[in-house]
C-alpha positions as CSV (number, residue, x, y, z in Angstrom):
1,M,-37.4,-49.1,-110.1
2,R,-37.5,-52.8,-109.3
3,P,-35.0,-53.9,-106.6
4,F,-32.0,-55.9,-107.8
5,A,-32.0,-59.6,-107.1
6,S,-28.7,-59.4,-105.2
7,P,-25.9,-57.0,-104.2
8,E,-23.7,-58.7,-106.8
9,V,-26.1,-57.9,-109.6
10,E,-26.4,-54.3,-108.3
11,A,-22.6,-54.1,-108.3
12,A,-22.4,-55.3,-111.9
13,F,-24.7,-52.5,-113.0
14,A,-22.7,-50.0,-110.9
15,A,-19.5,-51.1,-112.7
16,F,-20.8,-50.3,-116.2
17,P,-19.8,-46.9,-117.7
18,P,-22.5,-44.3,-117.0
19,E,-23.6,-44.0,-120.6
20,A,-24.0,-47.8,-121.0
21,R,-25.7,-48.1,-117.5
22,A,-28.6,-45.9,-118.5
23,G,-29.4,-48.0,-121.6
24,L,-28.9,-51.3,-119.7
25,M,-31.2,-50.2,-116.9
26,H,-33.8,-49.4,-119.6
27,L,-33.4,-52.9,-121.1
28,R,-33.6,-54.4,-117.6
29,A,-36.9,-52.6,-117.0
30,L,-38.2,-53.7,-120.4
31,I,-37.4,-57.4,-119.7
32,F,-39.4,-57.3,-116.4
33,D,-42.2,-55.3,-118.1
34,V,-42.5,-57.9,-121.0
35,A,-42.3,-60.8,-118.5
36,G,-45.4,-59.6,-116.7
37,D,-46.4,-62.4,-114.3
38,L,-43.8,-64.8,-115.7
39,E,-41.2,-65.8,-113.1
40,V,-37.9,-64.3,-114.2
41,R,-34.6,-64.9,-112.3
42,E,-32.0,-62.1,-112.3
43,E,-28.5,-63.4,-111.7
44,L,-25.0,-63.1,-112.9
45,R,-23.7,-65.2,-115.8
46,W,-20.1,-64.5,-116.8
47,G,-20.1,-61.6,-114.5
48,Q,-23.0,-59.9,-116.4
49,P,-26.7,-59.5,-115.4
50,A,-28.7,-62.3,-116.9
51,Y,-32.4,-63.1,-117.1
52,L,-34.0,-66.5,-117.4
53,A,-37.6,-67.7,-117.2
54,P,-38.3,-71.4,-116.4
55,K,-38.9,-72.4,-120.1
56,G,-36.9,-69.6,-121.6
57,S,-33.5,-68.9,-123.1
58,T,-31.1,-66.7,-121.2
59,L,-30.8,-63.0,-122.0
60,R,-27.7,-61.1,-120.8
61,L,-27.0,-57.4,-120.6
62,A,-23.5,-56.1,-121.2
63,A,-21.3,-53.2,-122.4
64,P,-19.2,-54.4,-125.4
65,K,-15.5,-53.4,-125.4
66,A,-16.2,-51.3,-128.6
67,G,-18.6,-49.2,-126.6
68,G,-22.4,-48.8,-126.2
69,F,-24.4,-51.5,-124.6
70,A,-26.1,-54.7,-125.8
71,L,-28.8,-57.3,-125.2
72,Y,-27.3,-60.8,-125.7
73,A,-29.2,-64.1,-126.3
74,H,-27.8,-67.6,-126.2
75,C,-25.8,-68.0,-129.4
76,Q,-27.1,-71.5,-130.1
77,S,-30.7,-70.4,-130.0
78,T,-32.6,-68.7,-132.8
79,V,-33.7,-65.7,-130.7
80,I,-31.5,-63.2,-132.5
81,S,-31.7,-64.7,-136.0
82,D,-35.5,-64.8,-135.8
83,Y,-35.6,-61.2,-134.6
84,A,-33.1,-60.1,-137.3
85,A,-35.3,-61.8,-140.0
86,A,-38.5,-60.2,-138.7
87,F,-37.0,-56.7,-138.4
88,A,-34.3,-56.7,-141.1
89,G,-32.1,-53.7,-141.1
90,Q,-33.8,-52.0,-138.2
91,D,-31.2,-52.7,-135.5
92,R,-27.5,-53.4,-135.3
93,I,-27.2,-57.2,-134.9
94,E,-24.0,-59.0,-134.0
95,G,-24.2,-62.4,-135.5
96,N,-26.6,-64.7,-133.8
97,R,-25.8,-63.3,-130.3
98,A,-26.7,-59.7,-129.7
99,V,-28.5,-56.5,-130.5
100,L,-26.2,-53.5,-130.1
101,F,-27.0,-50.0,-129.1
102,D,-25.1,-46.7,-128.8
103,D,-27.9,-44.7,-127.1
104,V,-31.1,-45.5,-125.1
105,S,-33.1,-43.6,-127.8
106,E,-32.3,-46.5,-130.2
107,I,-34.4,-48.9,-128.1
108,D,-37.8,-49.6,-129.7
109,A,-39.7,-51.1,-126.8
110,A,-42.4,-52.7,-129.0
111,R,-40.0,-54.3,-131.4
112,L,-37.5,-55.4,-128.8
113,G,-40.3,-56.6,-126.6
114,Q,-41.0,-59.2,-129.2
115,L,-37.4,-60.5,-129.0
116,I,-37.6,-60.6,-125.2
117,A,-41.0,-62.4,-125.1
118,H,-39.6,-64.9,-127.6
119,A,-36.5,-65.5,-125.4
120,L,-38.5,-65.8,-122.2
121,R,-40.8,-68.5,-123.7
122,Y,-38.2,-70.1,-126.0
123,H,-38.6,-73.7,-124.8
124,E,-42.4,-73.7,-124.3
125,A,-44.2,-76.4,-126.2
């Protein structure tokens, strides 16, 4: 497991419900796997773990009030809408801001990896 960037980020993960934490840790690992050699900062935004590459758009991990866990993208980007169009009906999408999950088994690493790669390179020319 990759070390957390700060005690605050580690505490944010510890505060998630156990069921959500497992899925969020899986998403965290996937973000770093997809990033490869790309420099990705891990920090807190709105009290939630967030991931940002130098020319990317922010991704956040959270546990929605309705339950489960989610991967959020900046709502003014096209990250989620592009993903939803490419993989119509294959995931639960919340508007133009999130992919929602109830269980870690719902994460398709290859498919979601495309969303993550797009977000991490969103502002590249």
